C-alpha positions in Angstrom: 156.7 -126.1 147.6 158.2 -129.0 145.6 158.4 -132.7 145.8 161.8 -134.2 145.5 161.7 -137.8 144.3 164.8 -139.8 144.8 165.9 -142.3 147.4 163.7 -140.5 149.9 160.8 -138.1 149.6 161.1 -134.7 151.3 158.9 -131.6 151.3 161.2 -128.6 151.0 159.9 -125.0 151.3 161.5 -121.9 149.9 163.7 -121.5 153.0 165.2 -124.9 152.6 163.6 -126.4 155.7 162.5 -130.0 155.5 158.9 -130.5 156.6 157.1 -133.8 157.3 155.0 -134.9 160.3 157.8 -133.5 162.4 161.1 -131.7 161.7 163.7 -133.9 160.1 161.2 -136.8 159.3 162.1 -138.5 156.0 159.9 -141.0 154.1 161.2 -143.7 151.8 157.9 -144.7 150.1 159.0 -143.2 146.8 162.3 -145.1 146.9 162.9 -148.5 145.4 163.2 -149.9 148.9 160.0 -151.4 150.5 158.3 -149.4 153.1 158.4 -150.9 156.6 155.6 -149.4 158.8 156.5 -148.9 162.4 154.1 -150.2 165.1 152.5 -147.5 167.3 149.6 -147.4 169.8 147.5 -145.8 167.1 147.7 -148.9 165.0 145.0 -150.7 166.9 141.4 -149.6 166.7 138.9 -149.8 169.5 137.2 -153.3 169.3 133.8 -151.8 168.9 135.1 -149.7 165.9 137.0 -152.6 164.3 134.0 -154.9 164.5 131.9 -152.5 162.4 134.4 -152.1 159.6 133.4 -153.4 156.2 136.5 -155.5 156.1 135.1 -157.5 159.0 131.4 -157.2 158.2 131.9 -158.3 154.6 132.6 -161.9 155.5 129.2 -162.3 157.1 127.6 -160.3 154.3 129.0 -162.6 151.7 127.9 -165.7 153.6 124.4 -164.4 153.9 124.3 -163.5 150.2 125.4 -167.1 149.2 122.7 -168.5 151.5 120.1 -166.1 149.9 121.0 -167.1 146.4 121.0 -170.9 147.2 117.6 -170.6 149.0 116.0 -168.6 146.2 117.4 -171.0 143.6 116.0 -174.0 145.5 112.6 -172.5 145.9 112.3 -171.5 142.3 113.4 -175.0 141.2 110.8 -176.5 143.5 108.1 -174.2 142.2 108.8 -175.5 138.7 109.5 -179.1 139.5 106.8 -180.0 142.0 103.9 -179.4 139.6 105.6 -181.6 137.1 107.0 -184.4 139.4 105.1 -183.9 142.7 106.9 -183.8 146.1 109.4 -186.5 145.3 113.0 -187.2 146.0 113.8 -186.3 142.3 112.2 -182.9 142.8 114.1 -182.2 146.0 117.4 -183.5 144.5 116.9 -181.3 141.4 116.3 -178.2 143.6 119.5 -178.9 145.5 121.5 -179.4 142.3 120.0 -176.2 140.8 120.9 -174.2 143.9 124.5 -175.4 143.8 124.8 -174.8 140.1 123.4 -171.3 140.4 125.8 -170.4 143.3 128.7 -171.8 141.3 127.9 -169.8 138.2 127.4 -166.6 140.1 130.7 -167.2 141.8 132.4 -167.6 138.4 131.3 -164.1 137.5 132.6 -162.7 140.8 129.2 -162.3 142.3 130.5 -162.9 145.8 133.5 -160.6 145.6 133.3 -158.3 148.6 134.8 -155.4 146.7 131.9 -155.4 144.3 129.1 -156.1 146.7 126.9 -153.5 148.4 127.4 -150.9 145.8 127.2 -150.6 142.0 125.6 -152.9 139.4 128.3 -155.5 139.4 126.6 -158.1 141.6 123.3 -157.8 139.7 125.2 -158.3 136.5 126.8 -161.4 138.0 123.3 -162.7 138.9 122.1 -162.1 135.3 125.0 -163.8 133.8 124.9 -166.7 136.3 121.2 -167.3 135.7 121.8 -167.2 132.0 124.6 -169.7 132.3 122.3 -172.0 134.3 119.9 -172.0 131.4 122.7 -172.7 129.0 124.0 -175.5 131.1 120.5 -177.1 131.3 120.1 -176.9 127.5 123.6 -178.3 127.0 122.9 -181.2 129.3 119.6 -182.0 127.6 121.3 -182.1 124.2 124.6 -183.8 124.9 123.6 -186.3 127.6 120.1 -187.0 126.3 118.7 -186.0 129.7 115.0 -185.2 129.9 114.9 -181.7 131.2 111.7 -179.8 131.3 111.6 -176.7 129.1 109.8 -174.9 131.9 113.1 -175.0 133.9 114.9 -173.2 131.1 112.2 -170.7 129.9 110.4 -170.0 133.1 112.7 -171.1 135.9 115.9 -169.3 134.8 114.2 -165.9 134.3 112.3 -166.3 137.5 115.5 -167.2 139.3 117.3 -164.0 138.0 114.4 -161.8 139.1 113.9 -163.4 142.5 117.6 -163.4 143.3 118.0 -159.8 142.2 115.1 -158.8 144.5 116.5 -160.7 147.4 119.9 -159.1 146.9 118.3 -155.7 146.6 116.6 -156.1 149.9 119.9 -157.3 151.5 121.7 -154.3 150.0 119.0 -151.9 151.3 119.6 -153.2 154.8 123.3 -152.6 154.3 122.8 -149.1 153.2 120.7 -148.4 156.3 123.7 -149.7 158.4 126.1 -147.5 156.5 123.9 -144.4 157.0 124.3 -145.2 160.8 128.1 -145.4 160.3 128.5 -149.2 160.3 130.1 -151.4 157.6 132.2 -148.6 156.3 135.7 -148.5 154.8 138.0 -146.2 156.6 139.2 -143.8 153.9 141.8 -141.1 153.5 141.7 -138.6 150.7 145.0 -137.3 149.3 145.8 -134.3 147.1 145.6 -130.6 146.8 143.0 -128.9 149.1 140.6 -128.0 146.3 140.5 -131.5 144.8 140.3 -133.1 148.3 137.4 -130.8 149.3 135.4 -131.9 146.2 135.9 -135.6 146.7 135.2 -135.5 150.4 132.0 -133.5 149.8 130.8 -136.1 147.3 131.6 -139.1 149.5 130.0 -137.5 152.6 126.8 -136.8 150.7 126.4 -140.5 149.8 127.5 -142.7 152.8 125.7 -145.7 151.4 128.7 -146.2 149.1 130.7 -147.2 152.2 133.5 -144.7 152.3 134.0 -143.1 155.7 136.5 -140.3 155.3 138.7 -140.4 158.4 141.0 -137.6 157.4 143.1 -136.1 154.5 146.7 -135.7 153.5 147.9 -132.6 151.8 151.1 -131.8 149.8 152.5 -130.0 152.9 151.4 -129.2 156.4 151.8 -125.6 155.4 148.8 -125.9 153.0 145.6 -124.2 154.2 143.4 -127.1 155.2 140.0 -127.5 153.3 136.8 -126.6 155.2 135.4 -130.1 155.2 135.3 -131.0 158.9 138.0 -133.7 158.5 141.4 -133.5 160.2 144.7 -133.2 158.3 146.6 -136.4 159.3 149.9 -135.5 157.7 151.7 -134.6 154.6 151.7 -136.8 151.5 155.3 -137.8 152.3 153.9 -139.3 155.5 151.1 -141.2 153.8 152.2 -144.9 154.3 152.7 -144.4 158.0 149.5 -142.4 158.3 147.7 -145.3 156.7 149.1 -147.7 159.3 148.6 -145.4 162.2 144.9 -144.9 161.4 144.0 -148.4 160.1 143.0 -147.0 156.7 141.2 -149.3 154.3 141.1 -147.1 151.2 143.4 -144.3 150.0 141.8 -142.0 147.4 144.2 -139.9 145.3 142.2 -136.8 144.2 143.2 -134.4 141.3 146.5 -134.6 139.5 149.1 -133.8 142.1 150.3 -137.4 142.5 150.9 -139.0 139.1 153.5 -141.0 137.1 156.3 -142.6 139.0 155.3 -141.1 142.3 151.9 -142.7 142.1 153.5 -146.0 141.1 155.9 -146.0 144.0 153.0 -145.1 146.3 151.2 -148.2 145.2 154.4 -150.2 146.1 154.5 -148.6 149.5 150.9 -149.3 150.2 151.4 -153.0 149.3 152.5 -153.7 152.9 149.6 -151.9 154.4 146.7 -153.9 152.8 145.0 -150.6 151.9 143.3 -150.2 148.5 144.6 -147.4 146.3 141.9 -145.6 144.3 142.5 -142.7 141.9 139.8 -140.2 141.3 140.5 -138.9 137.8 140.1 -135.2 137.1 137.1 -135.8 134.9 133.8 -134.1 135.6 130.7 -136.3 135.7 132.2 -139.1 133.6 131.3 -142.6 134.9 130.7 -146.2 134.1 130.4 -147.4 130.5 132.2 -144.3 129.1 135.5 -145.2 130.7 137.8 -148.0 129.7 141.5 -148.7 130.1 143.5 -149.2 126.9 147.1 -150.7 127.5 149.3 -149.2 124.7 153.1 -149.1 124.5 153.5 -149.7 128.2 151.0 -147.0 129.0 147.6 -147.3 130.6 145.5 -145.0 128.5 142.1 -144.0 129.8 139.6 -143.9 127.0 136.5 -141.7 127.3 133.6 -142.7 125.1 132.4 -139.7 123.0 129.1 -141.0 121.7 126.8 -143.9 122.6 127.3 -146.9 120.2 124.5 -147.8 117.9 123.8 -151.1 119.6 123.0 -149.2 122.9 120.8 -146.8 121.0 118.9 -149.7 119.4 118.5 -151.5 122.8 117.2 -148.3 124.4 114.6 -147.8 121.6 113.4 -151.4 121.8 113.1 -151.2 125.6 111.3 -147.8 125.4 108.7 -148.8 122.9 108.1 -152.4 124.1 107.7 -151.3 127.8 105.6 -148.3 126.9 103.2 -150.3 124.8 102.8 -152.9 127.5 102.4 -150.2 130.1 99.7 -148.5 128.1 97.8 -151.7 127.8 98.1 -152.6 131.5 97.4 -149.1 132.8 94.6 -148.1 130.4 92.0 -148.8 133.2 93.9 -146.5 135.6 94.2 -143.8 133.0 90.6 -144.1 132.0 89.4 -144.0 135.6 91.6 -140.9 136.4 90.3 -139.2 133.2 86.7 -139.8 134.3 87.5 -138.4 137.8 89.0 -135.2 136.3 86.1 -134.7 133.9 83.5 -135.1 136.6 85.1 -132.9 139.3 86.1 -129.8 137.3 85.0 -128.2 134.0 87.2 -128.7 131.0 88.9 -131.6 129.1 90.3 -134.6 130.9 93.6 -134.4 129.1 96.1 -131.5 128.9 98.3 -130.9 125.9 101.3 -128.7 125.8 104.2 -128.0 123.5 107.6 -129.2 124.8 111.1 -129.4 123.4 112.5 -132.8 122.5 115.8 -134.2 121.3 118.0 -131.7 119.4 115.5 -128.9 119.9 112.6 -130.4 118.0 109.1 -129.7 119.5 106.3 -132.1 120.2 102.9 -132.2 122.0 103.1 -133.8 125.4 100.0 -135.5 126.8 99.0 -135.4 130.5 95.9 -135.8 132.6 94.7 -132.3 133.6 95.6 -131.6 137.2 94.8 -127.9 137.2 91.9 -125.7 136.4 91.5 -124.7 132.8 92.6 -121.0 133.5 95.9 -122.1 135.2 98.2 -120.7 132.5 96.4 -117.3 132.6 96.7 -117.2 136.5 100.5 -118.0 136.5 101.7 -114.4 136.1 99.7 -113.3 139.2 101.5 -116.0 141.3 105.1 -115.3 140.2 105.9 -113.6 143.5 104.9 -116.8 145.4 107.1 -119.0 143.2 109.0 -121.5 145.4 111.0 -123.0 142.5 114.5 -122.1 141.5 116.1 -121.2 138.2 113.6 -121.4 135.4 111.1 -123.6 137.2 107.8 -122.4 138.6 106.7 -124.4 141.6 104.4 -123.9 144.6 103.7 -126.5 147.3 100.2 -125.2 147.7 99.4 -124.1 144.2 95.8 -122.8 144.1 95.5 -123.7 140.4 95.7 -127.4 141.2 92.3 -129.2 141.6 91.6 -131.6 144.5 91.7 -134.6 142.2 94.9 -133.1 140.6 96.7 -133.2 143.9 96.1 -136.9 144.2 97.2 -137.5 140.6 100.3 -135.5 141.1 101.3 -137.1 144.3 101.5 -140.5 142.7 102.5 -139.2 139.2 99.3 -140.6 137.6 98.9 -137.4 135.6 102.2 -138.4 133.8 100.9 -141.8 132.5 99.5 -140.5 129.2 103.1 -139.7 128.3 103.6 -143.4 127.6 101.8 -142.5 124.3 104.7 -140.0 123.5 107.2 -142.8 124.3 105.4 -145.2 121.9 105.5 -142.4 119.2 109.3 -142.0 119.7 109.0 -138.4 120.9 110.1 -139.3 124.5 112.0 -142.0 126.3 111.1 -143.9 129.4 114.2 -142.4 131.1 115.8 -139.1 130.3 115.9 -135.4 131.3 112.6 -133.6 132.2 110.9 -132.4 129.0 111.3 -128.6 129.1 109.1 -125.8 127.9 110.0 -123.7 124.9 110.4 -120.6 127.1 112.8 -122.5 129.4 115.0 -123.7 126.5 115.2 -120.1 125.2 116.7 -119.1 128.5 119.1 -122.0 128.8 122.8 -121.1 129.1 125.1 -122.9 126.7 126.1 -125.7 129.0 122.5 -126.6 129.8 121.7 -127.0 126.1 123.4 -130.4 126.5 120.2 -131.6 128.1 118.6 -131.7 124.6 121.2 -134.2 123.3 118.9 -137.1 124.2 115.1 -137.6 124.3 113.3 -136.3 127.3 112.1 -138.9 129.7 109.0 -139.9 131.6 111.3 -140.4 134.6 114.9 -139.7 135.2 117.6 -139.1 137.9 115.7 -136.0 138.9 112.6 -138.1 139.6 114.3 -140.6 141.9 116.4 -137.9 143.6 113.7 -135.7 145.0 111.7 -134.2 142.1 110.5 -130.8 143.0 112.5 -130.8 146.2 115.7 -130.4 144.1 117.2 -127.0 143.4 117.5 -125.9 139.8 121.3 -126.4 139.7 121.0 -129.9 141.2 118.3 -130.9 138.7 120.5 -129.6 135.8 123.5 -131.4 137.2 121.6 -134.7 137.4 120.2 -134.3 133.9 123.7 -133.6 132.5 125.1 -136.6 134.4 122.4 -138.8 132.8 123.0 -137.4 129.3 126.8 -138.0 129.5 126.6 -141.5 131.1 123.4 -143.2 130.3 123.2 -146.9 129.6 120.4 -149.5 129.4 121.5 -150.8 132.9 121.2 -147.3 134.3 117.7 -147.0 132.7 116.6 -150.2 134.3 117.9 -149.1 137.7 116.2 -145.7 137.4 112.9 -147.4 136.5 113.2 -149.6 139.5 113.9 -146.6 141.8 111.0 -144.6 140.2 108.5 -147.1 141.7 109.8 -146.3 145.2 109.8 -142.6 144.6 106.2 -142.6 143.2 104.7 -144.7 146.0 106.5 -142.6 148.6 105.3 -139.4 146.9 108.6 -137.7 147.7 109.1 -134.3 146.1 105.7 -134.4 144.3 103.5 -131.3 144.4 
């Protein structure tokens, strides 16, 4: 089966028969001429479906977000100005000016772009930059215009504004994700490519509906291809793609794998220009995301650069974040750790703390500290319980482990037994975020690919913690750890720390 690119695109099989949506159908999307979609009855969605599309919902979502930002900015400004000026016209006027300035700054950093809202870190980065620019604008006005601006607005108001606005947006986004889980506010999506590549992309998107991609169907190189077992219909051959997009009111076209590339992909983008659909290319790179990818225009080419190692500035920032936050955490949580240690000591014989050798970065070993949640003979009793192991791979897990003390069950449910590991973070042996610290015996049994987990420091929490903890299979836990090792960033660490709080309070996957 071959693709002939000329004035028209045709699928030609070995017998010479032309195959499209129907016999003799020819498509001109790969030609230099513009594609003119025909109108059919399929072009129009049912009103109740159209009203729930992201393209429609996004307008109201953006308006609500602007109102949230303005309200938060005004309230923060009033909280700072009223103690200084009282409830006066000046304070109210300052709050309104501050709200308008903040909305303007966030807009300059594309914080209200519908394509970047509801998913990804872009809108939170816009809030951070917009709030920072508000602080810069206030300092500039005070210096150049000789205006008396309280330092509290700059050093207290701006940080409080960034935090409060981020929290408001997070709640707003959380509501959107609930709607998307119910099938609303979605982008109608078609995935294009060879069956194997299509199956992988559709599987990933279907498992995470909160991203907003509702896969309506797929297009394959030919209708003779065996359709993938994904529960989605084959809407046509790739040669039919522009008309399929129009017929099914598609919002996003995702090209999977490497079947369409070069001039064919370029001409497809021209053809889709008249359909208002977005064209997204899923590169054939495994678990490579975010900060590791950048486009480098060179000699008329768009070269996709993949970052090999984390730059030094990111390593320094992670170290500063780890040790600063861990030190503050130890000071703040020392009463909790002390109270838990006393409860362990009083309710079961043995020491309050448990020490164990674990493997750290690049295979080095260190002693990990935890509050003891098991009876002192737990290690000796492990072999007798192997037949009841509910864990997968190299992990030993039991939901009703008889070695766990009553107090230990409470400590484990809310991860209080892990808090002494903050001491390991302060010492530089662990990080706040990273792969789970493995046992020596586990590392000795690692296959070559899993050894990659040791490329970074183990973490007090990680993607495995916020994705189900002990409910995860071994393969899934390894996949998440490898994804983190390959793609970590300070922004990702902050997001994982935020999500860890929810996972801990919910007690999901903890036993």
